[in-house]
C-alpha positions as CSV (number, residue, x, y, z in Angstrom):
1,M,31.4,-32.9,43.2
2,A,29.7,-32.4,46.5
3,G,29.1,-28.7,45.6
4,V,27.3,-29.7,42.3
5,L,25.6,-33.0,43.1
6,D,26.0,-35.3,46.0
7,P,25.2,-39.0,46.0
8,S,21.8,-38.6,47.8
9,Q,20.7,-36.1,45.2
10,L,21.7,-38.5,42.4
11,L,19.7,-41.2,44.1
12,E,16.6,-39.0,44.2
13,I,17.0,-38.3,40.4
14,L,17.2,-42.1,39.8
15,E,14.2,-42.7,42.1
16,G,12.1,-40.1,40.3
17,N,12.9,-41.6,36.9
18,R,12.1,-45.1,38.2
19,R,8.7,-43.9,39.5
20,L,8.0,-42.7,36.0
21,T,9.2,-45.9,34.4
22,V,6.9,-47.9,36.8
23,R,4.0,-45.7,35.9
24,T,4.8,-46.3,32.2
25,I,4.8,-50.1,32.8
26,G,1.3,-49.7,34.3
27,A,0.0,-47.8,31.2
28,F,0.4,-50.9,29.0
29,S,-2.1,-53.7,28.6
30,E,-0.5,-56.9,29.8
31,P,-0.3,-58.4,26.2
32,D,1.2,-55.3,24.8
33,L,3.7,-55.0,27.6
34,F,5.2,-58.3,26.7
35,H,4.5,-58.8,23.0
36,Y,4.0,-55.5,21.2
37,S,6.6,-53.7,19.2
38,P,5.8,-51.7,16.1
39,V,8.6,-53.0,13.8
40,E,11.6,-55.4,13.9
41,P,14.1,-55.3,15.5
42,M,12.5,-53.2,18.2
43,R,11.6,-55.1,21.4
44,P,8.5,-55.1,23.6
45,W,8.6,-52.7,26.5
46,A,9.0,-55.5,29.1
47,A,12.3,-56.6,27.4
48,M,13.6,-53.1,27.7
49,V,12.6,-52.8,31.3
50,R,14.4,-56.1,32.0
51,E,17.5,-54.5,30.4
52,I,17.1,-51.3,32.5
53,I,16.9,-53.2,35.8
54,A,19.6,-55.7,35.0
55,M,21.9,-52.7,34.1
56,E,21.0,-51.0,37.4
57,A,21.6,-54.1,39.5
58,A,25.0,-54.7,37.8
59,Y,26.3,-51.2,38.0
60,V,25.2,-50.4,41.5
61,R,26.5,-53.7,42.9
62,G,29.8,-53.3,41.0
63,I,30.3,-49.7,42.1
64,A,29.4,-50.4,45.7
65,T,31.2,-53.8,46.2
66,G,33.6,-54.3,43.2
67,E,31.6,-57.4,42.3
68,W,30.7,-57.1,38.6
69,A,28.1,-59.3,36.8
70,Y,25.3,-58.6,34.4
71,T,22.4,-61.0,34.8
72,D,18.9,-60.8,33.5
73,N,17.2,-62.3,36.5
74,Y,13.7,-61.5,35.2
75,K,14.0,-63.1,31.7
76,G,11.2,-65.5,32.4
77,V,8.6,-63.0,33.7
78,T,5.3,-63.1,31.8
79,M,3.1,-60.9,34.0
80,A,3.2,-57.2,34.8
81,A,3.1,-57.9,38.5
82,E,6.3,-59.9,38.2
83,L,8.0,-57.2,36.2
84,L,7.0,-54.6,38.8
85,A,8.2,-56.8,41.6
86,G,11.5,-57.0,39.8
87,C,11.7,-53.2,39.5
88,A,11.0,-52.9,43.2
89,A,13.5,-55.6,44.2
90,V,16.3,-54.1,42.2
91,R,15.6,-50.6,43.5
92,Q,15.6,-52.0,47.1
93,Q,19.0,-53.5,46.4
94,T,20.1,-50.1,45.1
95,R,18.9,-48.4,48.3
96,E,20.7,-50.9,50.5
97,L,24.0,-50.6,48.6
98,W,23.8,-46.8,48.1
99,P,25.4,-45.8,51.4
100,R,28.7,-47.4,50.0
101,I,28.6,-45.1,47.0
102,T,30.4,-42.0,48.0
103,A,31.2,-38.9,45.9
104,E,34.8,-40.1,45.8
105,R,33.7,-43.5,44.6
106,L,31.5,-41.9,41.9
107,L,34.5,-40.0,40.6
108,T,36.7,-43.1,40.5
109,V,37.7,-44.1,36.9
110,E,38.0,-47.8,36.3
111,Q,37.9,-50.2,33.4
112,D,34.3,-51.3,32.8
113,P,34.3,-55.1,33.1
114,L,30.8,-55.3,31.5
115,Y,31.0,-53.1,28.4
116,G,34.7,-52.2,28.1
117,G,36.4,-48.9,28.2
118,A,37.6,-46.9,31.2
119,T,35.1,-44.3,32.7
120,S,34.0,-43.0,36.0
121,H,31.3,-44.7,38.1
122,L,29.3,-41.5,37.8
123,N,29.4,-41.9,34.0
124,R,28.2,-45.5,34.3
125,L,25.2,-44.5,36.4
126,L,24.4,-41.6,34.0
127,Y,24.6,-44.0,31.1
128,G,22.2,-46.3,32.8
129,L,19.9,-43.3,33.4
130,E,20.1,-42.2,29.8
131,N,19.4,-45.8,28.7
132,E,16.3,-45.8,30.9
133,I,15.1,-42.5,29.6
134,H,15.7,-43.5,26.0
135,H,13.8,-46.8,26.3
136,R,11.0,-45.0,28.2
137,G,10.7,-42.7,25.2
138,Q,10.3,-45.7,23.0
139,A,7.6,-47.0,25.3
140,Y,5.8,-43.6,25.0
141,V,5.8,-44.0,21.2
142,Y,4.4,-47.6,21.6
143,L,1.6,-46.4,23.9
144,R,0.7,-43.6,21.5
145,L,0.6,-46.0,18.5
146,R,-1.8,-48.1,20.5
147,G,-4.0,-45.1,21.3
148,T,-2.9,-44.7,25.0
149,E,-1.8,-41.5,26.5
150,P,1.5,-42.1,28.4
151,P,2.1,-40.7,31.9
152,H,3.2,-37.1,32.1
153,F,7.0,-37.1,32.0
154,Y,7.3,-34.2,34.4
155,E,5.4,-36.0,37.2
156,R,8.1,-37.9,39.1
């Protein structure tokens, strides 16, 4: 794997995507961030962001330490600043744990105690990244429906 992608390169991909997600949070008015969704059962963007950061925290902690738990620590947030602080706190935790995530660890296949099935830790992180991108795409639609131009997706 080191010849294709090493853990530091993967972290930079995750960092770039998170920078874009944070800019997308900032594009919303505070009421829309927490309350707008175009149709049921779609959720407001803030709820999707909470899922994104809870998944990151659970996967990175589990991969790095073997301690697996999915917790929505930001369920009660009601302000954009709190949500952004949550994004920053989870990403800081990721940076602190990342040195334990080696190429060998990424290729390790284990049963997923959170969602079931056996897969590699790399696949778990890629799933989390795909989930973030998918939800950010939904947020872009929300913004456009509200007449707001979303951030350029290619600016990381």
